[in-house]
PyMOL commands that place a pseudoatom at each C-alpha (Angstrom):
pseudoatom trace, name=CA, resn=UNK, resi=1, chain=A, elem=C, hetatm=0, pos=[143.519, 46.398, 247.661]
pseudoatom trace, name=CA, resn=UNK, resi=2, chain=A, elem=C, hetatm=0, pos=[143.746, 44.596, 250.887]
pseudoatom trace, name=CA, resn=UNK, resi=3, chain=A, elem=C, hetatm=0, pos=[141.253, 42.266, 252.405]
pseudoatom trace, name=CA, resn=UNK, resi=4, chain=A, elem=C, hetatm=0, pos=[140.146, 44.970, 254.851]
pseudoatom trace, name=CA, resn=UNK, resi=5, chain=A, elem=C, hetatm=0, pos=[139.418, 47.324, 251.956]
pseudoatom trace, name=CA, resn=UNK, resi=6, chain=A, elem=C, hetatm=0, pos=[137.269, 44.658, 250.293]
pseudoatom trace, name=CA, resn=UNK, resi=7, chain=A, elem=C, hetatm=0, pos=[135.451, 44.015, 253.565]
pseudoatom trace, name=CA, resn=UNK, resi=8, chain=A, elem=C, hetatm=0, pos=[134.681, 47.724, 253.865]
pseudoatom trace, name=CA, resn=UNK, resi=9, chain=A, elem=C, hetatm=0, pos=[133.293, 48.111, 250.322]
pseudoatom trace, name=CA, resn=UNK, resi=10, chain=A, elem=C, hetatm=0, pos=[131.499, 44.738, 250.175]
pseudoatom trace, name=CA, resn=UNK, resi=11, chain=A, elem=C, hetatm=0, pos=[128.223, 46.156, 251.578]
pseudoatom trace, name=CA, resn=UNK, resi=12, chain=A, elem=C, hetatm=0, pos=[128.307, 48.921, 248.978]
pseudoatom trace, name=CA, resn=UNK, resi=13, chain=A, elem=C, hetatm=0, pos=[128.922, 46.419, 246.186]
pseudoatom trace, name=CA, resn=UNK, resi=14, chain=A, elem=C, hetatm=0, pos=[126.068, 44.254, 247.459]
pseudoatom trace, name=CA, resn=UNK, resi=15, chain=A, elem=C, hetatm=0, pos=[123.729, 47.224, 247.613]
pseudoatom trace, name=CA, resn=UNK, resi=16, chain=A, elem=C, hetatm=0, pos=[124.760, 48.303, 244.105]
pseudoatom trace, name=CA, resn=UNK, resi=17, chain=A, elem=C, hetatm=0, pos=[124.198, 44.768, 242.775]
pseudoatom trace, name=CA, resn=UNK, resi=18, chain=A, elem=C, hetatm=0, pos=[120.757, 44.600, 244.411]
pseudoatom trace, name=CA, resn=UNK, resi=19, chain=A, elem=C, hetatm=0, pos=[119.810, 48.039, 243.060]
pseudoatom trace, name=CA, resn=UNK, resi=20, chain=A, elem=C, hetatm=0, pos=[121.002, 47.076, 239.576]
pseudoatom trace, name=CA, resn=UNK, resi=21, chain=A, elem=C, hetatm=0, pos=[119.071, 43.795, 239.708]
pseudoatom trace, name=CA, resn=UNK, resi=22, chain=A, elem=C, hetatm=0, pos=[115.928, 45.560, 240.855]
pseudoatom trace, name=CA, resn=UNK, resi=23, chain=A, elem=C, hetatm=0, pos=[116.277, 48.177, 238.104]
pseudoatom trace, name=CA, resn=UNK, resi=24, chain=A, elem=C, hetatm=0, pos=[116.771, 45.520, 235.425]
pseudoatom trace, name=CA, resn=UNK, resi=25, chain=A, elem=C, hetatm=0, pos=[113.792, 43.542, 236.755]
pseudoatom trace, name=CA, resn=UNK, resi=26, chain=A, elem=C, hetatm=0, pos=[111.619, 46.668, 236.641]
pseudoatom trace, name=CA, resn=UNK, resi=27, chain=A, elem=C, hetatm=0, pos=[112.707, 47.461, 233.080]
pseudoatom trace, name=CA, resn=UNK, resi=28, chain=A, elem=C, hetatm=0, pos=[111.986, 43.883, 231.982]
pseudoatom trace, name=CA, resn=UNK, resi=29, chain=A, elem=C, hetatm=0, pos=[108.590, 43.993, 233.704]
pseudoatom trace, name=CA, resn=UNK, resi=30, chain=A, elem=C, hetatm=0, pos=[107.627, 47.278, 231.992]
pseudoatom trace, name=CA, resn=UNK, resi=31, chain=A, elem=C, hetatm=0, pos=[108.850, 46.061, 228.607]
pseudoatom trace, name=CA, resn=UNK, resi=32, chain=A, elem=C, hetatm=0, pos=[107.036, 42.724, 228.928]
pseudoatom trace, name=CA, resn=UNK, resi=33, chain=A, elem=C, hetatm=0, pos=[103.828, 44.481, 229.967]
pseudoatom trace, name=CA, resn=UNK, resi=34, chain=A, elem=C, hetatm=0, pos=[103.975, 46.746, 226.909]
pseudoatom trace, name=CA, resn=UNK, resi=35, chain=A, elem=C, hetatm=0, pos=[104.643, 43.825, 224.581]
pseudoatom trace, name=CA, resn=UNK, resi=36, chain=A, elem=C, hetatm=0, pos=[101.789, 41.811, 226.098]
pseudoatom trace, name=CA, resn=UNK, resi=37, chain=A, elem=C, hetatm=0, pos=[99.423, 44.791, 225.813]
pseudoatom trace, name=CA, resn=UNK, resi=38, chain=A, elem=C, hetatm=0, pos=[100.295, 45.226, 222.134]
pseudoatom trace, name=CA, resn=UNK, resi=39, chain=A, elem=C, hetatm=0, pos=[99.911, 41.508, 221.526]
pseudoatom trace, name=CA, resn=UNK, resi=40, chain=A, elem=C, hetatm=0, pos=[96.495, 41.497, 223.223]
pseudoatom trace, name=CA, resn=UNK, resi=41, chain=A, elem=C, hetatm=0, pos=[95.447, 44.503, 221.136]
pseudoatom trace, name=CA, resn=UNK, resi=42, chain=A, elem=C, hetatm=0, pos=[96.576, 42.878, 217.915]
pseudoatom trace, name=CA, resn=UNK, resi=43, chain=A, elem=C, hetatm=0, pos=[94.839, 39.604, 218.817]
pseudoatom trace, name=CA, resn=UNK, resi=44, chain=A, elem=C, hetatm=0, pos=[91.619, 41.471, 219.574]
pseudoatom trace, name=CA, resn=UNK, resi=45, chain=A, elem=C, hetatm=0, pos=[91.815, 43.439, 216.325]
pseudoatom trace, name=CA, resn=UNK, resi=46, chain=A, elem=C, hetatm=0, pos=[92.483, 40.304, 214.312]
pseudoatom trace, name=CA, resn=UNK, resi=47, chain=A, elem=C, hetatm=0, pos=[89.604, 38.410, 215.909]
pseudoatom trace, name=CA, resn=UNK, resi=48, chain=A, elem=C, hetatm=0, pos=[87.014, 41.160, 215.766]
pseudoatom trace, name=CA, resn=UNK, resi=49, chain=A, elem=C, hetatm=0, pos=[87.726, 42.942, 212.510]
pseudoatom trace, name=CA, resn=UNK, resi=50, chain=A, elem=C, hetatm=0, pos=[89.922, 40.834, 210.273]
pseudoatom trace, name=CA, resn=UNK, resi=51, chain=A, elem=C, hetatm=0, pos=[88.690, 37.280, 210.677]
pseudoatom trace, name=CA, resn=UNK, resi=52, chain=A, elem=C, hetatm=0, pos=[85.755, 36.015, 208.649]
pseudoatom trace, name=CA, resn=UNK, resi=53, chain=A, elem=C, hetatm=0, pos=[83.065, 36.265, 211.338]
pseudoatom trace, name=CA, resn=UNK, resi=54, chain=A, elem=C, hetatm=0, pos=[84.197, 39.684, 212.538]
pseudoatom trace, name=CA, resn=UNK, resi=55, chain=A, elem=C, hetatm=0, pos=[84.321, 40.944, 208.962]
pseudoatom trace, name=CA, resn=UNK, resi=56, chain=A, elem=C, hetatm=0, pos=[80.771, 39.732, 208.323]
pseudoatom trace, name=CA, resn=UNK, resi=57, chain=A, elem=C, hetatm=0, pos=[79.459, 41.399, 211.488]
pseudoatom trace, name=CA, resn=UNK, resi=58, chain=A, elem=C, hetatm=0, pos=[81.145, 44.671, 210.591]
pseudoatom trace, name=CA, resn=UNK, resi=59, chain=A, elem=C, hetatm=0, pos=[79.968, 44.536, 206.958]
pseudoatom trace, name=CA, resn=UNK, resi=60, chain=A, elem=C, hetatm=0, pos=[76.376, 43.933, 208.116]
pseudoatom trace, name=CA, resn=UNK, resi=61, chain=A, elem=C, hetatm=0, pos=[76.717, 46.794, 210.607]
pseudoatom trace, name=CA, resn=UNK, resi=62, chain=A, elem=C, hetatm=0, pos=[77.996, 49.177, 207.917]
pseudoatom trace, name=CA, resn=UNK, resi=63, chain=A, elem=C, hetatm=0, pos=[75.162, 48.117, 205.589]
pseudoatom trace, name=CA, resn=UNK, resi=64, chain=A, elem=C, hetatm=0, pos=[72.642, 49.141, 208.265]
pseudoatom trace, name=CA, resn=UNK, resi=65, chain=A, elem=C, hetatm=0, pos=[74.462, 52.442, 208.790]
pseudoatom trace, name=CA, resn=UNK, resi=66, chain=A, elem=C, hetatm=0, pos=[74.306, 53.112, 205.038]
pseudoatom trace, name=CA, resn=UNK, resi=67, chain=A, elem=C, hetatm=0, pos=[70.578, 52.328, 205.060]
pseudoatom trace, name=CA, resn=UNK, resi=68, chain=A, elem=C, hetatm=0, pos=[70.124, 54.776, 207.932]
pseudoatom trace, name=CA, resn=UNK, resi=69, chain=A, elem=C, hetatm=0, pos=[71.928, 57.476, 205.973]
pseudoatom trace, name=CA, resn=UNK, resi=70, chain=A, elem=C, hetatm=0, pos=[70.155, 56.821, 202.663]
pseudoatom trace, name=CA, resn=UNK, resi=71, chain=A, elem=C, hetatm=0, pos=[67.542, 59.437, 201.842]
pseudoatom trace, name=CA, resn=UNK, resi=72, chain=A, elem=C, hetatm=0, pos=[65.275, 57.035, 199.930]
pseudoatom trace, name=CA, resn=UNK, resi=73, chain=A, elem=C, hetatm=0, pos=[65.214, 54.424, 202.727]
pseudoatom trace, name=CA, resn=UNK, resi=74, chain=A, elem=C, hetatm=0, pos=[62.908, 54.965, 205.726]
pseudoatom trace, name=CA, resn=UNK, resi=75, chain=A, elem=C, hetatm=0, pos=[65.034, 52.698, 207.957]
pseudoatom trace, name=CA, resn=UNK, resi=76, chain=A, elem=C, hetatm=0, pos=[66.411, 54.318, 211.101]
pseudoatom trace, name=CA, resn=UNK, resi=77, chain=A, elem=C, hetatm=0, pos=[69.001, 52.966, 213.508]
pseudoatom trace, name=CA, resn=UNK, resi=78, chain=A, elem=C, hetatm=0, pos=[67.054, 54.592, 216.345]
pseudoatom trace, name=CA, resn=UNK, resi=79, chain=A, elem=C, hetatm=0, pos=[64.187, 52.204, 215.578]
pseudoatom trace, name=CA, resn=UNK, resi=80, chain=A, elem=C, hetatm=0, pos=[66.434, 49.404, 216.864]
pseudoatom trace, name=CA, resn=UNK, resi=81, chain=A, elem=C, hetatm=0, pos=[66.455, 50.817, 220.404]
pseudoatom trace, name=CA, resn=UNK, resi=82, chain=A, elem=C, hetatm=0, pos=[63.382, 48.795, 221.310]
pseudoatom trace, name=CA, resn=UNK, resi=83, chain=A, elem=C, hetatm=0, pos=[63.656, 45.064, 220.753]
pseudoatom trace, name=CA, resn=UNK, resi=84, chain=A, elem=C, hetatm=0, pos=[60.916, 43.581, 218.576]
pseudoatom trace, name=CA, resn=UNK, resi=85, chain=A, elem=C, hetatm=0, pos=[60.658, 40.247, 216.754]
pseudoatom trace, name=CA, resn=UNK, resi=86, chain=A, elem=C, hetatm=0, pos=[60.752, 42.143, 213.439]
pseudoatom trace, name=CA, resn=UNK, resi=87, chain=A, elem=C, hetatm=0, pos=[64.016, 43.950, 214.113]
pseudoatom trace, name=CA, resn=UNK, resi=88, chain=A, elem=C, hetatm=0, pos=[65.806, 41.236, 216.095]
pseudoatom trace, name=CA, resn=UNK, resi=89, chain=A, elem=C, hetatm=0, pos=[68.366, 40.278, 213.421]
pseudoatom trace, name=CA, resn=UNK, resi=90, chain=A, elem=C, hetatm=0, pos=[69.239, 43.882, 212.583]
pseudoatom trace, name=CA, resn=UNK, resi=91, chain=A, elem=C, hetatm=0, pos=[69.341, 44.886, 216.232]
pseudoatom trace, name=CA, resn=UNK, resi=92, chain=A, elem=C, hetatm=0, pos=[71.647, 41.971, 217.074]
pseudoatom trace, name=CA, resn=UNK, resi=93, chain=A, elem=C, hetatm=0, pos=[74.086, 43.076, 214.349]
pseudoatom trace, name=CA, resn=UNK, resi=94, chain=A, elem=C, hetatm=0, pos=[74.234, 46.645, 215.673]
pseudoatom trace, name=CA, resn=UNK, resi=95, chain=A, elem=C, hetatm=0, pos=[74.385, 45.627, 219.327]
pseudoatom trace, name=CA, resn=UNK, resi=96, chain=A, elem=C, hetatm=0, pos=[77.139, 43.074, 218.577]
pseudoatom trace, name=CA, resn=UNK, resi=97, chain=A, elem=C, hetatm=0, pos=[79.259, 45.778, 216.950]
pseudoatom trace, name=CA, resn=UNK, resi=98, chain=A, elem=C, hetatm=0, pos=[78.569, 48.254, 219.749]
pseudoatom trace, name=CA, resn=UNK, resi=99, chain=A, elem=C, hetatm=0, pos=[79.547, 45.605, 222.287]
pseudoatom trace, name=CA, resn=UNK, resi=100, chain=A, elem=C, hetatm=0, pos=[82.847, 45.104, 220.463]
pseudoatom trace, name=CA, resn=UNK, resi=101, chain=A, elem=C, hetatm=0, pos=[83.546, 48.829, 220.661]
pseudoatom trace, name=CA, resn=UNK, resi=102, chain=A, elem=C, hetatm=0, pos=[82.502, 48.904, 224.309]
pseudoatom trace, name=CA, resn=UNK, resi=103, chain=A, elem=C, hetatm=0, pos=[84.879, 46.035, 225.074]
pseudoatom trace, name=CA, resn=UNK, resi=104, chain=A, elem=C, hetatm=0, pos=[87.700, 47.777, 223.229]
pseudoatom trace, name=CA, resn=UNK, resi=105, chain=A, elem=C, hetatm=0, pos=[87.080, 51.056, 225.076]
pseudoatom trace, name=CA, resn=UNK, resi=106, chain=A, elem=C, hetatm=0, pos=[86.923, 49.291, 228.440]
pseudoatom trace, name=CA, resn=UNK, resi=107, chain=A, elem=C, hetatm=0, pos=[90.086, 47.327, 227.658]
pseudoatom trace, name=CA, resn=UNK, resi=108, chain=A, elem=C, hetatm=0, pos=[91.865, 50.556, 226.757]
pseudoatom trace, name=CA, resn=UNK, resi=109, chain=A, elem=C, hetatm=0, pos=[90.712, 52.316, 229.925]
pseudoatom trace, name=CA, resn=UNK, resi=110, chain=A, elem=C, hetatm=0, pos=[91.781, 49.396, 232.127]
pseudoatom trace, name=CA, resn=UNK, resi=111, chain=A, elem=C, hetatm=0, pos=[95.173, 49.128, 230.394]
pseudoatom trace, name=CA, resn=UNK, resi=112, chain=A, elem=C, hetatm=0, pos=[94.571, 45.732, 228.795]
pseudoatom trace, name=CA, resn=UNK, resi=113, chain=A, elem=C, hetatm=0, pos=[94.870, 47.098, 225.253]
pseudoatom trace, name=CA, resn=UNK, resi=114, chain=A, elem=C, hetatm=0, pos=[97.395, 49.527, 223.798]
pseudoatom trace, name=CA, resn=UNK, resi=115, chain=A, elem=C, hetatm=0, pos=[95.488, 52.739, 223.102]
pseudoatom trace, name=CA, resn=UNK, resi=116, chain=A, elem=C, hetatm=0, pos=[98.122, 54.284, 220.864]
pseudoatom trace, name=CA, resn=UNK, resi=117, chain=A, elem=C, hetatm=0, pos=[98.307, 51.180, 218.647]
pseudoatom trace, name=CA, resn=UNK, resi=118, chain=A, elem=C, hetatm=0, pos=[94.515, 50.940, 218.379]
pseudoatom trace, name=CA, resn=UNK, resi=119, chain=A, elem=C, hetatm=0, pos=[94.158, 54.675, 217.783]
pseudoatom trace, name=CA, resn=UNK, resi=120, chain=A, elem=C, hetatm=0, pos=[96.707, 54.661, 214.975]
pseudoatom trace, name=CA, resn=UNK, resi=121, chain=A, elem=C, hetatm=0, pos=[94.873, 51.814, 213.284]
pseudoatom trace, name=CA, resn=UNK, resi=122, chain=A, elem=C, hetatm=0, pos=[91.175, 52.490, 213.926]
pseudoatom trace, name=CA, resn=UNK, resi=123, chain=A, elem=C, hetatm=0, pos=[90.774, 56.130, 214.967]
pseudoatom trace, name=CA, resn=UNK, resi=124, chain=A, elem=C, hetatm=0, pos=[88.724, 57.230, 211.954]
pseudoatom trace, name=CA, resn=UNK, resi=125, chain=A, elem=C, hetatm=0, pos=[86.573, 54.095, 211.871]
pseudoatom trace, name=CA, resn=UNK, resi=126, chain=A, elem=C, hetatm=0, pos=[85.931, 54.183, 215.617]
pseudoatom trace, name=CA, resn=UNK, resi=127, chain=A, elem=C, hetatm=0, pos=[84.929, 57.865, 215.715]
pseudoatom trace, name=CA, resn=UNK, resi=128, chain=A, elem=C, hetatm=0, pos=[82.858, 57.697, 212.536]
pseudoatom trace, name=CA, resn=UNK, resi=129, chain=A, elem=C, hetatm=0, pos=[80.976, 54.639, 213.758]
pseudoatom trace, name=CA, resn=UNK, resi=130, chain=A, elem=C, hetatm=0, pos=[80.219, 56.335, 217.074]
pseudoatom trace, name=CA, resn=UNK, resi=131, chain=A, elem=C, hetatm=0, pos=[78.881, 59.407, 215.277]
pseudoatom trace, name=CA, resn=UNK, resi=132, chain=A, elem=C, hetatm=0, pos=[76.673, 57.163, 213.127]
pseudoatom trace, name=CA, resn=UNK, resi=133, chain=A, elem=C, hetatm=0, pos=[75.114, 55.436, 216.147]
pseudoatom trace, name=CA, resn=UNK, resi=134, chain=A, elem=C, hetatm=0, pos=[75.165, 58.329, 218.629]
pseudoatom trace, name=CA, resn=UNK, resi=135, chain=A, elem=C, hetatm=0, pos=[71.387, 58.881, 218.463]
pseudoatom trace, name=CA, resn=UNK, resi=136, chain=A, elem=C, hetatm=0, pos=[70.684, 55.184, 218.997]
pseudoatom trace, name=CA, resn=UNK, resi=137, chain=A, elem=C, hetatm=0, pos=[73.098, 55.069, 221.946]
pseudoatom trace, name=CA, resn=UNK, resi=138, chain=A, elem=C, hetatm=0, pos=[71.442, 58.175, 223.444]
pseudoatom trace, name=CA, resn=UNK, resi=139, chain=A, elem=C, hetatm=0, pos=[67.999, 56.556, 223.245]
pseudoatom trace, name=CA, resn=UNK, resi=140, chain=A, elem=C, hetatm=0, pos=[69.271, 53.300, 224.780]
pseudoatom trace, name=CA, resn=UNK, resi=141, chain=A, elem=C, hetatm=0, pos=[71.007, 55.243, 227.567]
pseudoatom trace, name=CA, resn=UNK, resi=142, chain=A, elem=C, hetatm=0, pos=[67.753, 56.936, 228.610]
pseudoatom trace, name=CA, resn=UNK, resi=143, chain=A, elem=C, hetatm=0, pos=[66.732, 53.572, 230.086]
pseudoatom trace, name=CA, resn=UNK, resi=144, chain=A, elem=C, hetatm=0, pos=[70.205, 52.297, 231.061]
pseudoatom trace, name=CA, resn=UNK, resi=145, chain=A, elem=C, hetatm=0, pos=[72.820, 55.067, 231.328]
pseudoatom trace, name=CA, resn=UNK, resi=146, chain=A, elem=C, hetatm=0, pos=[75.718, 52.666, 231.770]
pseudoatom trace, name=CA, resn=UNK, resi=147, chain=A, elem=C, hetatm=0, pos=[75.177, 51.023, 228.377]
pseudoatom trace, name=CA, resn=UNK, resi=148, chain=A, elem=C, hetatm=0, pos=[77.997, 51.888, 225.936]
pseudoatom trace, name=CA, resn=UNK, resi=149, chain=A, elem=C, hetatm=0, pos=[79.343, 54.554, 228.304]
pseudoatom trace, name=CA, resn=UNK, resi=150, chain=A, elem=C, hetatm=0, pos=[82.955, 53.440, 227.743]
pseudoatom trace, name=CA, resn=UNK, resi=151, chain=A, elem=C, hetatm=0, pos=[82.498, 53.669, 223.961]
pseudoatom trace, name=CA, resn=UNK, resi=152, chain=A, elem=C, hetatm=0, pos=[81.167, 57.220, 224.353]
pseudoatom trace, name=CA, resn=UNK, resi=153, chain=A, elem=C, hetatm=0, pos=[83.884, 58.264, 226.793]
pseudoatom trace, name=CA, resn=UNK, resi=154, chain=A, elem=C, hetatm=0, pos=[86.660, 57.054, 224.502]
pseudoatom trace, name=CA, resn=UNK, resi=155, chain=A, elem=C, hetatm=0, pos=[85.027, 58.776, 221.527]
pseudoatom trace, name=CA, resn=UNK, resi=156, chain=A, elem=C, hetatm=0, pos=[84.899, 62.103, 223.369]
pseudoatom trace, name=CA, resn=UNK, resi=157, chain=A, elem=C, hetatm=0, pos=[88.502, 61.753, 224.520]
pseudoatom trace, name=CA, resn=UNK, resi=158, chain=A, elem=C, hetatm=0, pos=[89.633, 61.008, 220.977]
pseudoatom trace, name=CA, resn=UNK, resi=159, chain=A, elem=C, hetatm=0, pos=[87.683, 63.954, 219.588]
pseudoatom trace, name=CA, resn=UNK, resi=160, chain=A, elem=C, hetatm=0, pos=[89.677, 66.223, 221.922]
pseudoatom trace, name=CA, resn=UNK, resi=161, chain=A, elem=C, hetatm=0, pos=[93.007, 64.527, 221.247]
pseudoatom trace, name=CA, resn=UNK, resi=162, chain=A, elem=C, hetatm=0, pos=[92.783, 63.537, 217.623]
pseudoatom trace, name=CA, resn=UNK, resi=163, chain=A, elem=C, hetatm=0, pos=[94.794, 61.147, 215.469]
pseudoatom trace, name=CA, resn=UNK, resi=164, chain=A, elem=C, hetatm=0, pos=[98.516, 61.729, 216.114]
pseudoatom trace, name=CA, resn=UNK, resi=165, chain=A, elem=C, hetatm=0, pos=[99.484, 61.626, 212.420]
pseudoatom trace, name=CA, resn=UNK, resi=166, chain=A, elem=C, hetatm=0, pos=[96.683, 63.814, 211.056]
pseudoatom trace, name=CA, resn=UNK, resi=167, chain=A, elem=C, hetatm=0, pos=[96.789, 66.160, 214.053]
pseudoatom trace, name=CA, resn=UNK, resi=168, chain=A, elem=C, hetatm=0, pos=[100.353, 66.319, 215.358]
pseudoatom trace, name=CA, resn=UNK, resi=169, chain=A, elem=C, hetatm=0, pos=[100.995, 68.275, 218.550]
pseudoatom trace, name=CA, resn=UNK, resi=170, chain=A, elem=C, hetatm=0, pos=[101.842, 71.949, 218.151]
pseudoatom trace, name=CA, resn=UNK, resi=171, chain=A, elem=C, hetatm=0, pos=[105.390, 71.473, 219.402]
pseudoatom trace, name=CA, resn=UNK, resi=172, chain=A, elem=C, hetatm=0, pos=[106.035, 69.079, 216.478]
pseudoatom trace, name=CA, resn=UNK, resi=173, chain=A, elem=C, hetatm=0, pos=[104.711, 71.606, 213.976]
pseudoatom trace, name=CA, resn=UNK, resi=174, chain=A, elem=C, hetatm=0, pos=[106.863, 74.323, 215.569]
pseudoatom trace, name=CA, resn=UNK, resi=175, chain=A, elem=C, hetatm=0, pos=[109.891, 72.037, 215.454]
pseudoatom trace, name=CA, resn=UNK, resi=176, chain=A, elem=C, hetatm=0, pos=[109.242, 71.203, 211.785]
pseudoatom trace, name=CA, resn=UNK, resi=177, chain=A, elem=C, hetatm=0, pos=[109.038, 74.906, 210.963]
pseudoatom trace, name=CA, resn=UNK, resi=178, chain=A, elem=C, hetatm=0, pos=[112.319, 75.583, 212.833]
pseudoatom trace, name=CA, resn=UNK, resi=179, chain=A, elem=C, hetatm=0, pos=[114.178, 72.850, 210.959]
pseudoatom trace, name=CA, resn=UNK, resi=180, chain=A, elem=C, hetatm=0, pos=[112.470, 73.742, 207.673]
pseudoatom trace, name=CA, resn=UNK, resi=181, chain=A, elem=C, hetatm=0, pos=[110.574, 70.457, 207.157]
pseudoatom trace, name=CA, resn=UNK, resi=182, chain=A, elem=C, hetatm=0, pos=[107.633, 72.113, 205.404]
pseudoatom trace, name=CA, resn=UNK, resi=183, chain=A, elem=C, hetatm=0, pos=[106.593, 68.895, 203.694]
pseudoatom trace, name=CA, resn=UNK, resi=184, chain=A, elem=C, hetatm=0, pos=[105.540, 67.375, 207.052]
pseudoatom trace, name=CA, resn=UNK, resi=185, chain=A, elem=C, hetatm=0, pos=[103.651, 70.557, 207.898]
pseudoatom trace, name=CA, resn=UNK, resi=186, chain=A, elem=C, hetatm=0, pos=[101.783, 70.372, 204.576]
pseudoatom trace, name=CA, resn=UNK, resi=187, chain=A, elem=C, hetatm=0, pos=[100.917, 66.694, 205.158]
pseudoatom trace, name=CA, resn=UNK, resi=188, chain=A, elem=C, hetatm=0, pos=[99.671, 67.535, 208.678]
pseudoatom trace, name=CA, resn=UNK, resi=189, chain=A, elem=C, hetatm=0, pos=[97.515, 70.400, 207.337]
pseudoatom trace, name=CA, resn=UNK, resi=190, chain=A, elem=C, hetatm=0, pos=[96.018, 68.109, 204.684]
pseudoatom trace, name=CA, resn=UNK, resi=191, chain=A, elem=C, hetatm=0, pos=[95.228, 65.527, 207.376]
pseudoatom trace, name=CA, resn=UNK, resi=192, chain=A, elem=C, hetatm=0, pos=[93.600, 68.168, 209.583]
pseudoatom trace, name=CA, resn=UNK, resi=193, chain=A, elem=C, hetatm=0, pos=[91.283, 69.165, 206.738]
pseudoatom trace, name=CA, resn=UNK, resi=194, chain=A, elem=C, hetatm=0, pos=[90.195, 65.549, 206.256]
pseudoatom trace, name=CA, resn=UNK, resi=195, chain=A, elem=C, hetatm=0, pos=[89.274, 65.113, 209.898]
for i in range(1, 195): cmd.bond("trace and resi %d" % i, "trace and resi %d" % (i + 1))
show_as sticks, trace
zoom trace
């Protein structure tokens, strides 16, 4: 190649180098964003559910849910809708847990947390806890409709699009039947029966 040939293709090489650099930068940006979202999700999960304080809050919350469900106990979660000096400690436990779920749901909607990661880990717990407090949330929302609206919206979205392992998409089930992987189909059916 002569110097004139290089002069003629130099703009093309520059443009190709710029396009390649921009593509690599975009890929790195997307990858870094995903990693940071997963890290933020894991940090939030660790702080709210797996550390000592978060575990105590959740255990106290579940104890109140069990009391609500017990036939021989006249306690009702709905009674915590109105703040009174007598129910302050119990109400704070429930509201603290609902606030955690509201924060998680808002973080997922705004893209701060990784929904797929959180859903794989906490889908059953999240949906079950919402169902347990749905009446209380409904009573609270009669006075302030925006309270726990993100928690409710995420619950309803997850009820439509269930856990990806227990409820795989139809195309996966069709593919498994085509390739003869009946064991995965049986596992998926068992998961669908459980919820």
